[in-house]
Structures are given as structure tokens and as C-alpha cells.
ZAFIBA-715271 format. One record per atom (N, C-alpha, C): x, y, z. Coordinates in steps of 0.001 Angstrom, whole numbers, padded with zeros to 6 digits, always signed. Example, Ala and Ser with C-alpha at 12.3 -4.5 7.8 and 13.67 -1.06 7.14 Angstrom:
+013190-005690+007800 +012300-004500+007800 +013200-003300+007800 +012850-002250+007080 +013670-001060+007140 +012900+000030+007870 
END
This chain:
+115354+105228+074146 +115307+104205+075187 +116504+103273+075043 +117137+102960+076161 +118307+102080+076176 +117890+100724+076747 +118160+099669+076009 +117842+098323+076485 +119020+097760+077264 +118746+097343+078479 +119758+096707+079316 +119059+095564+080045 +119114+094380+079476 +118290+093274+079936 +118695+092786+081320 +117686+092554+082145 +117887+092002+083477 +117565+090506+083452 +118306+089694+084213 +117982+088269+084292 +116856+087984+085274 +116387+089022+085969 +115438+088824+087067 +113993+089017+086606 +113423+087967+086079 +112037+088001+085627 +111523+086576+085519 +110240+086441+085292 +109631+085129+085126 +108321+085264+084378 +107592+084161+084217 +106306+084224+083515 +105231+084860+084385 +104339+085588+083764 +103203+086151+084492 +102220+085033+084858 +101580+085190+086007 +100554+084246+086436 +099161+084819+086234 +099081+085918+085502 +097805+086554+085204 +097733+086871+083719 +096534+086752+083162 +096340+087065+081741 +096147+088552+081508 +096021+089328+082584 +095754+090749+082444 +096782+091563+083214 +097216+092649+082615 +098092+093620+083279 +097254+094868+083507 +096922+095143+084764 +096002+096242+085053 +096506+097169+086156 +097825+097193+086387 +098397+098086+087382 +099719+098660+086870 +099965+099909+087207 +101246+100560+086940 +101788+101029+088280 +102938+100500+088676 +103509+100791+089992 +104776+101623+089825 +104818+102762+090529 +105940+103682+090445 +106777+103597+091712 +108090+103512+091535 +109046+103383+092629 +110105+104478+092541 +110839+104687+093604 +112148+105328+093483 +113204+104270+093771 +114423+104509+093272 +115478+103507+093439 +115993+103455+094872 +116045+104595+095555 +116508+104614+096932 +117968+104212+097077 +118770+104545+096089 +120193+104208+096124 +121010+105474+095879 +122295+105401+096178 +123130+106596+096152 +123406+107130+094756 +123289+106288+093740 +123568+106743+092376 +122751+105942+091377 +122630+106511+090171 +121948+105803+089099 +122699+104531+088725 +124021+104596+088724 +124804+103424+088346 +124591+102280+089322 +124512+102617+090607 +124273+101571+091607 +122925+100898+091355 +121919+101688+091005 +120599+101124+090733 +120617+100269+089473 +121272+100756+088425 +121376+099987+087190 +122035+098635+087443 +123126+098656+088198 +123846+097416+088480 +122990+096445+089291 +122276+096971+090276 +121478+096101+091134 +120323+095460+090363 +119667+096216+089528 +118528+095687+088781 +118936+094637+087759 +120220+094577+087428 +120730+093582+086478 +121570+092510+087155 +121602+092498+088477 +122389+091538+089245 +121513+090336+089586 +121862+089169+089057 +121058+087974+089299 +120964+087637+090779 +121996+087958+091548 +121977+087659+092977 +121007+088557+093739 +120727+089739+093202 +119848+090681+093895 +118389+090242+093853 +118003+089503+092818 +116635+088995+092683 +115590+090123+092652 +115955+091275+092100 +115005+092376+091937 +115154+092934+090522 +114069+093519+090036 +114106+094128+088707 +112903+095052+088571 +112792+095664+087438 +111623+096454+087056 +111556+096398+085543 +110450+096822+084988 +110377+096854+083535 +111195+098013+082975 +111174+099152+083710 +111880+100344+083240 +112521+101085+084409 +113541+101844+084073 +114132+102809+084999 +114296+104124+084248 +113997+105229+084920 +114154+106551+084315 +115149+107363+085133 +116235+107773+084486 +117261+108573+085157 +116756+110009+085337 +117478+110774+086133 +117052+112141+086428 +117098+113050+085204 +117904+112688+084200 +117948+113500+082974 +116894+113079+081959 +116047+112104+082328 +114981+111644+081451 +115302+110413+080635 +116543+109931+080702 +116913+108722+079952 +116135+107522+080482 +115567+106747+079568 +114771+105576+079940 +115556+104308+079627 +115618+103409+080596 +116250+102099+080427 +115163+101027+080492 +115231+100062+079590 +114295+098938+079578 +115026+097683+080043 +114466+097005+081040 +115112+095828+081631 +114373+094529+081345 +113061+094569+081419 +112246+093358+081290 +111118+093638+080315 +110896+092735+079376 +109798+092898+078436 +108468+092947+079188 +107551+093768+078699 +106277+093928+079396 +105463+092638+079458 +105769+091692+078609 +105045+090415+078654 +105502+089539+079817 +106595+089931+080459 +107173+089133+081549 +106891+089755+082906 +107031+088949+083919 +106794+089342+085311 +108110+089834+085923 +108249+091150+086023 +109425+091714+086697 +109237+091620+088210 +110347+091664+088941 +110302+091453+090395 +110523+092783+091117 +109477+093571+091182 +109610+094922+091732 +108715+095195+092933 +107606+094481+093068 +106608+094831+094077 +106842+094163+095427 +107375+092947+095428 +107557+092231+096684 +106215+091863+097303 +106220+091648+098607 +104992+091319+099326 +104104+092556+099320 +102948+092462+098685 +102129+093646+098469 +100694+093235+098175 +099807+094235+098181 +098397+093962+097924 +097723+095235+097415 +096822+095069+096471 +096031+096202+095997 +094696+095700+095482 +093631+096252+096018 +092270+095910+095615 +092026+094405+095670 +092585+093782+096711 +092363+092362+096945 +093297+091427+096220 +094203+091948+095417 +095150+091115+094675 +096502+091119+095384 +097104+089951+095516 +098368+089830+096246 +099576+089695+095323 +099444+089022+094193 +100583+088854+093284 +100640+090057+092340 +101089+091176+092895 +101094+092409+092116 +102045+092314+090929 +103163+091623+091087 +104123+091510+089984 +103487+090911+088725 +102574+089966+088913 +101965+089317+087753 +100979+090214+087028 +100485+091258+087703 +099438+092104+087132 +099929+093507+086790 +101231+093762+086910 +101676+095156+086858 +102879+095382+085949 +103063+096656+085624 +104286+097181+085033 +104966+098004+086121 +106247+097789+086326 +106992+098517+087350 +107977+099499+086739 +107929+100749+087203 +108846+101791+086729 +109615+102357+087923 +110931+102305+087839 +111809+102877+088868 +112277+104263+088432 +112288+105192+089371 +112820+106530+089131 +114088+106713+089956 +115154+107144+089311 +116396+107384+090039 +116172+108518+091043 +116353+108203+092311 +116223+109178+093398 +116826+108538+094630 +117629+109283+095411 +118257+108686+096598 +117257+108187+097625 +116055+108728+097608 +115035+108263+098534 +115250+108740+099952 +114429+108253+100848 +114475+108691+102241 +115795+108336+102917 +116367+107209+102561 +117596+106768+103240 +118789+107649+102898 +118885+108101+101647 +120059+108860+101209 +119746+110317+100870 +118533+110770+101152 +118213+112175+100924 +117191+112378+099819 +115929+112152+100144 +114858+112347+099164 +114901+113757+098593 +114803+113860+097276 +114833+115173+096645 +113764+115235+095563 +113380+116444+095143 +112358+116560+094104 +112777+115843+092820 +111788+115378+092099 +112028+114677+090847 +112136+115714+089725 +113254+115734+088995 +113461+116762+087965 +112418+116695+086849 +112169+117837+086227 +111181+117913+085154 +111445+116917+084024 +112701+116773+083529 +112919+115812+082436 +112543+114382+082827 +112787+114028+084075 +112445+112692+084550 +110928+112488+084564 +110206+113479+085068 +108751+113365+085123 +108148+113401+083732 +108702+114206+082850 +108199+114251+081474 +108366+112899+080793 +109525+112261+081006 +109733+110923+080437 +108776+109913+081055 +108550+110035+082361 +107618+109129+083025 +106217+109270+082447 +105768+110490+082248 +104420+110686+081715 +104301+110151+080295 +105329+110354+079493 +105307+109837+078125 +105295+108309+078118 +106184+107719+078896 +106243+106260+078981 +104953+105709+079574 +104464+106343+080628 +103249+105868+081271 +102051+105876+080339 +101917+106924+079546 +100799+106967+078589 +100933+105861+077547 +102147+105560+077128 +102359+104454+076187 +101965+103118+076816 +102336+102924+078070 +101981+101689+078790 +100461+101545+078858 +099777+102643+079140 +098315+102589+079235 +097653+102282+077900 +098298+102624+076793 +097773+102244+075477 +097860+100736+075291 +098933+100152+075808 +099160+098721+075602 +098403+097842+076587 +098019+098387+077726 +097398+097565+078771 +096171+098263+079342 +095144+097506+079746 +093907+098087+080282 +094053+098474+081752 +094818+099520+082013 +095103+099943+083384 +094190+101109+083745 +093252+100919+084681 +092383+102031+085081 +093163+103076+085867 +092656+104296+085892 +093363+105405+086536 +093659+105115+088001 +092741+104479+088706 +092938+104231+090134 +094003+103170+090401 +094475+102502+089344 +095533+101507+089501 +096899+102030+089079 +097030+103330+088915 +098343+103964+088763 +098748+104379+090166 +099683+103646+090749 +099919+103703+092188 +101412+103697+092500 +101725+103997+093745 +103098+103956+094209 +103380+102691+094996 +104659+102396+095161 +105056+101221+095925 +104505+101291+097350 +104468+102494+097919 +103956+102634+099283 +102456+102352+099361 +101731+102540+098269 +100300+102244+098276 +100048+100748+098384 +100878+099946+097739 +100644+098499+097726 +101373+097774+098848 +102310+098455+099504 +103058+097856+100617 +103247+098901+101717 +102160+099398+102306 +102253+100540+103222 +103060+100284+104479 +103133+099057+104919 +103890+098757+106139 +105382+098609+105865 +105782+098530+104583 +107183+098277+104252 +107857+099418+103492 +107095+100128+102669 +107707+101027+101698 +107191+102461+101818 +108046+103414+101388 +107672+104822+101375 +107748+105435+099976 +108227+104685+099006 +108438+105260+097679 +107174+105242+096820 +107074+106207+095913 +108064+107206+095517 +108161+108424+096432 +107394+108456+097499 +107587+109495+098498 +106715+110713+098349 +106769+111550+099377 +105876+112709+099466 +106234+113853+098518 +107408+113787+097872 +107771+114818+096900 +107363+114448+095478 +106782+113287+095313 +106384+112863+093967 +105135+113635+093534 +105090+114134+092290 +103996+115012+091839 +102770+114255+091317 +102068+113598+092219 +100908+112812+091809 +099843+113673+091120 +099611+114878+091633 +098579+115733+091043 +098909+116068+089590 +100170+116347+089310 +100590+116652+087941 +100365+115454+087030 +100689+114265+087517 +100465+113073+086698 +098988+112908+086375 +098137+113101+087389 +096699+112953+087163 +096199+113954+086134 +096734+115163+086173 +096348+116182+085193 +096750+115783+083773 +097726+114889+083675 +098226+114457+082367 +097834+113019+082041 +096743+112567+082640 +096162+111287+082249 +096713+110065+082938 +097461+110262+084032 +098036+109121+084758 +097616+109195+086219 +096672+108367+086585 +096263+108328+087976 +095050+109201+088261 +094751+109329+089553 +093569+110042+090020 +093981+111034+091092 +093325+112199+091094 +093518+113176+092156 +092143+113579+092662 +091970+113754+093978 +090636+114053+094510 +090099+115379+093985 +088821+115431+093635 +088215+116701+093239 +088160+117658+094424 +087992+118928+094146 +088039+119938+095202 +086730+120066+095974 +085614+119684+095370 +084317+119916+095993 +084134+119027+097226 +083696+119617+098344 +083479+118817+099555 +082313+117849+099381 +082392+116730+100075 +081331+115724+100057 +081078+115266+101488 +080085+114429+101665 +079805+113869+102977 +080957+112968+103421 +081393+113140+104656 +082474+112304+105173 +082058+110841+105235 +083000+109971+104877 +082831+108536+105066 +083904+108070+106022 +083666+107008+106767 +084708+106499+107674 +085999+106256+106898 +087108+106766+107428 +088361+106751+106674 +088813+105343+106321 +088816+104438+107279 +089301+103080+106993 +088412+102396+105961 +087113+102644+106039 +086206+102109+105020 +086557+102662+103648 +086839+103962+103586 +087185+104582+102311 +088485+104018+101748 +089491+103837+102612 +090771+103302+102136 +090612+101870+101641 +089786+101084+102329 +089529+099713+101891 +088854+099700+100532 +087864+100570+100358 +087166+100645+099071 +088103+101089+097950 +089060+101969+098288 +089982+102446+097260 +090978+101373+096858 +091355+100491+097782 +092248+099401+097418 +093324+099060+098416 +093475+099859+099485 +094559+099646+100439 +094339+098395+101285 +095426+097723+101596 +095444+096666+102604 +095512+097362+103963 +094485+097256+104769 +094436+097990+106030 +094746+097081+107229 +095510+096000+106983 +095938+095143+108084 +096644+095970+109148 +097522+096859+108714 +098155+097843+109593 +097498+099181+109264 +096489+099538+110048 +095692+100719+109721 +096519+101997+109704 +097388+102179+110678 +098195+103400+110747 +099101+103518+109530 +099711+102404+109117 +100581+102412+107939 +099781+102711+106678 +098572+102163+106580 +097743+102416+105410 +097338+103888+105333 +096982+104475+106476 +096619+105892+106491 +097822+106742+106099 +098996+106411+106634 +100210+107165+106302 +100527+107060+104807 +100342+105875+104226 +100589+105702+102792 +099612+106552+101979 +098360+106571+102404 +097374+107417+101724 +097762+108889+101822 +098175+109314+103009 +098598+110707+103191 +099814+111027+102336 +100759+110092+102255 +101960+110323+101449 +101593+110557+099992 +100551+109895+099525 +100120+110033+098138 +099237+111264+097941 +098268+111466+098835 +097232+112465+098593 +097235+113657+099557 +097978+113585+100672 +098049+114713+101601 +099469+114784+102178 +100471+115050+101345 +101868+114965+101774 +102302+116059+102745 +101464+117036+102999 +101855+118102+103923 +101968+117611+105359 +101272+116531+105696 +101417+115950+107029 +101180+114450+106948 +102213+113688+107248 +102140+112229+107152 +102363+111674+108555 +101264+111410+109262 +101382+110932+110637 +100562+109676+110907 +099826+109203+109892 +099000+108015+110087 +097770+108254+110924 +097468+109514+111222 +096339+109836+112084 +095038+109992+111303 +093950+109633+111960 +092630+109756+111345 +092073+111130+111700 +092347+112103+110864 +091904+113474+111094 +090888+113866+110031 +090240+115012+110235 +089160+115452+109334 +089679+115687+107919 +090832+116304+107773 +091330+116608+106435 +091570+115336+105637 +092244+114358+106254 +092499+113089+105564 +091191+112394+105225 +090255+112402+106164 +088953+111770+105943 +088216+112416+104773 +088251+113757+104703 +087550+114452+103638 +088208+114190+102279 +089531+114162+102249 +090223+113873+100989 +089858+112481+100492 +089863+111504+101387 +089507+110134+101009 +088055+110058+100550 +087188+110777+101212 +085768+110774+100842 +085577+111371+099450 +086275+112477+099158 +086186+113088+097835 +086749+112163+096764 +087790+111418+097125 +088445+110535+096154 +087528+109403+095728 +086875+108778+096681 +086121+107553+096356 +084705+107836+095873 +084173+109038+096139 +082765+109298+095805 +082418+109012+094342 +083253+109428+093371 +082892+109133+091981 +082938+107642+091638 +083617+106842+092465 +083795+105416+092166 +082910+104513+093006 +082365+105065+094102 +081597+104234+095043 +080217+103899+094486 
END
């Protein structure tokens, strides 16, 4: 791990860290992302960044509030930065050409993520993407991110395969944690995470069934 301290942080306003938020950098190069996260004028940061070759950079101590989430909400909490660890993954993103995340990068993410979970009481359902907490603003880490693989390795949740009784989709998304102020954006964010084959924000049977299977063990 390479330490490269960012000036962009502050004190946490919460005594508990119970969320892990995954981002992509959405910039043309790793160097551009590194420079931006350490630029005081940019007013953005994360606790960690993982390059495509698996190299991990540490910017902000986990005891501090990094500035990665912006205006966001999850499970009724609005100050996500105070309750979370933020990890950026080098990837050009939708603006510059979203591409699959290389195996070394994901392997480093899973290793780092499991270490974070040892240090903080983060439940599986709170391992989330930036688009989950800010569905009207963000798309990262995007539909190519391997959420199912992470869940298989102890990071996050993936819906079980067995069918269950359908529940109203918006009700299910609210119970799971989404801010449904913009319902279409919230549905699209859910699809990007759990049904990436079609992301249209539509309330269809497949999306409804996936959401129903997801929340049943927790409801």
C-alpha cells in the first residue's frame, strides 16, 4: 500500500462507521485521479484508491471523514461521509469509456474490503455503490462492476435464486435503503447494481422479483 495523504478530510460526525461505498474515478488516467484526490481546490477525496494493476493508495485515515459521497442518502442517513469508508477504483467510467475492472484490481478490492469489515461493523447490505446512495446524480461503479463476485467473497449481498412472492418494487427499494425521491432514478440504480442487463428505470416483473428476493431474508 502506498500512502499519499490528501488534504481533503475532516472530523466524523458519527461514532460509527457502518457503510463501505465503492466508486470509479471516471477520469482519463490514474494519474489524473491521483492528482485530483490530493488537490485542495478540488475538495474531494476518498480513503483509498485502487489502480487497475491492483496497487492500493491510501489518502485519508479511516478515523477521518473523507469527502467522497457528496449529497447522498442510504437507509435514512444523509451524511454518508461521516458513516462510511470510500474506495475509488481507477476506471474511465461512462464519460470516457467504461470498461471491465481487471482481476488484480478486484482482488485488491476484496482483500482491502475484508480488512475494512474487520475494523468496522459494516453489515453486508451496506456495501454499496455511489449510484446506490446518489441515484439521481451518479452511475458508478457502473453496470460492469462484479457485485455478485464480491458477495460470493464476503462483501455485499446478492439476491438468492429461489422465487418468492412479489412485493411492490418501490416499497422493496425503500426497505432496502434507496432514496426514492426520484423513483425512476432509484429503480435504474437498483438495476445497475442487481440487474445490469437492462437499465431503463422501468418497473417490470424481473426487477420486481429480484428486489423481492433480495429483501425477503431481511424483511
